[in-house]
C-alpha positions as CSV (number, residue, x, y, z in Angstrom):
1,M,8.5,-24.1,-17.5
2,S,9.3,-25.2,-13.9
3,P,10.2,-23.1,-10.8
4,R,14.2,-22.3,-10.1
5,G,15.4,-24.4,-7.4
6,R,14.3,-26.9,-4.5
7,P,10.5,-26.9,-4.2
8,R,9.6,-25.2,-1.1
9,K,8.9,-28.0,1.7
10,E,4.8,-28.3,2.6
11,G,4.4,-26.8,6.1
12,A,7.7,-25.3,6.3
13,D,6.1,-21.9,7.1
14,E,3.9,-23.1,10.1
15,E,7.2,-24.7,11.5
16,I,9.2,-22.0,11.5
17,L,6.6,-19.6,13.3
18,A,6.3,-22.3,15.7
19,G,9.9,-22.4,16.3
20,A,10.2,-18.7,16.3
21,R,7.1,-18.5,18.5
22,A,8.4,-21.3,21.1
23,L,12.1,-20.0,21.0
24,L,10.4,-16.5,22.0
25,A,9.1,-17.8,25.0
26,E,12.0,-19.6,26.0
27,V,14.5,-16.6,25.6
28,G,12.7,-13.3,25.0
29,Y,12.6,-11.0,22.0
30,A,15.9,-9.6,22.8
31,T,18.1,-12.8,22.9
32,L,16.4,-14.2,19.8
33,T,18.0,-15.0,16.7
34,V,16.8,-15.7,13.2
35,D,19.5,-17.9,13.0
36,A,18.3,-19.6,16.3
37,V,15.0,-20.0,14.9
38,A,16.6,-21.6,11.6
39,E,18.9,-24.1,13.6
40,R,15.4,-25.2,15.8
41,V,13.6,-25.8,12.9
42,G,16.0,-27.7,10.8
43,V,16.0,-25.4,8.0
44,A,18.6,-22.9,6.4
45,K,18.7,-19.4,7.7
46,T,18.3,-18.1,4.2
47,T,14.9,-20.1,4.1
48,V,13.7,-17.9,6.9
49,Y,15.0,-14.8,5.5
50,R,13.4,-15.4,2.4
51,R,9.9,-15.5,3.9
52,W,10.6,-12.7,6.6
53,P,13.6,-10.3,5.8
54,T,14.1,-9.1,9.4
55,K,13.6,-10.6,13.0
56,R,10.8,-8.2,13.6
57,E,9.1,-9.1,10.5
58,L,9.6,-13.0,11.6
59,I,8.3,-12.3,15.1
60,A,5.4,-10.1,14.1
61,A,4.1,-13.1,11.9
62,A,4.7,-15.9,14.2
63,L,2.8,-13.9,17.3
64,T,0.0,-12.8,14.6
65,A,-0.2,-16.8,13.1
66,S,-1.0,-18.1,16.8
67,S,-4.8,-18.0,16.7
68,S,-6.5,-20.1,19.0
69,P,-10.2,-19.5,19.8
70,H,-11.1,-17.7,22.5
71,T,-14.4,-17.4,24.7
72,D,-13.4,-14.5,26.8
73,L,-11.6,-11.1,26.6
74,S,-9.6,-12.1,30.1
75,S,-7.9,-15.1,28.1
76,L,-7.0,-12.9,25.0
77,Y,-5.7,-10.2,26.6
78,T,-3.5,-12.4,28.7
79,E,-2.1,-14.6,25.8
80,V,-1.6,-11.3,24.0
81,A,-0.1,-9.3,26.9
82,A,2.4,-12.6,27.6
83,L,3.4,-12.9,23.9
84,V,4.5,-9.3,23.1
85,R,6.2,-8.8,26.7
86,G,9.8,-7.7,25.8
87,T,9.3,-7.0,22.3
88,E,9.4,-3.8,20.2
89,P,6.3,-1.7,20.3
90,E,6.0,-2.1,16.4
91,V,5.7,-5.7,17.0
92,V,3.1,-4.9,19.9
93,L,1.4,-3.1,17.1
94,A,1.4,-6.0,14.6
95,V,-0.1,-8.7,17.2
96,V,-2.8,-6.1,18.2
97,E,-3.7,-5.4,14.7
98,A,-4.0,-9.0,13.4
99,R,-6.0,-9.5,16.9
100,R,-8.1,-6.5,16.6
101,A,-11.2,-8.1,14.6
102,E,-11.3,-10.9,17.6
103,L,-11.1,-7.9,20.1
104,R,-13.9,-6.1,18.8
105,A,-16.0,-9.2,19.7
106,F,-15.7,-8.2,23.1
107,L,-15.0,-4.2,22.8
108,P,-15.7,-1.2,21.3
109,E,-12.5,0.4,19.0
110,V,-11.8,2.9,21.7
111,A,-11.4,0.0,24.7
112,I,-9.2,-2.0,22.7
113,D,-7.0,1.2,22.5
114,M,-7.0,1.6,26.2
115,L,-6.2,-2.3,26.9
116,V,-3.0,-1.6,24.1
117,G,-2.3,1.7,25.8
118,P,-0.5,-0.3,28.9
119,L,0.9,-2.9,27.0
120,I,3.2,-0.4,24.8
121,A,3.5,2.2,27.6
122,G,5.4,-0.4,30.1
123,H,7.8,-0.9,27.1
124,A,8.4,2.6,26.5
125,A,8.8,3.1,30.2
126,K,11.3,0.3,30.6
127,E,13.7,2.1,27.7
128,V,13.2,5.4,29.1
129,I,14.6,4.0,32.7
130,A,17.3,2.1,31.3
131,L,18.4,5.3,29.4
132,L,18.4,7.4,32.4
133,K,20.6,5.1,34.1
134,M,23.2,5.5,31.2
């Protein structure tokens, strides 16, 4: 028995994740919508939601799917920091967890946590300041 519905488009997942990364770089996490990602890639929003039920899951997948080989810690950290800037702490943790094995090539576990702390703390500090201004 064949599966119901239209067959999945080959490469659609990669296109959606690439579109999400590009849009994230352009508009930031807060402004990005799943609808905008779907429109950019030329798929129905249900196509995106079927694979990633929430914006957080889509962005975490998009950020962890971008894997470029790194030859030094500085370029790896710079890339991770740039990708996660402005995202929710849970997304930061997902990206770091996906890159943890790569980071281990350069650093012991405790040093990785020391690098990740400021990324999360910086985000948390912005939220606290915003709340205090209310």
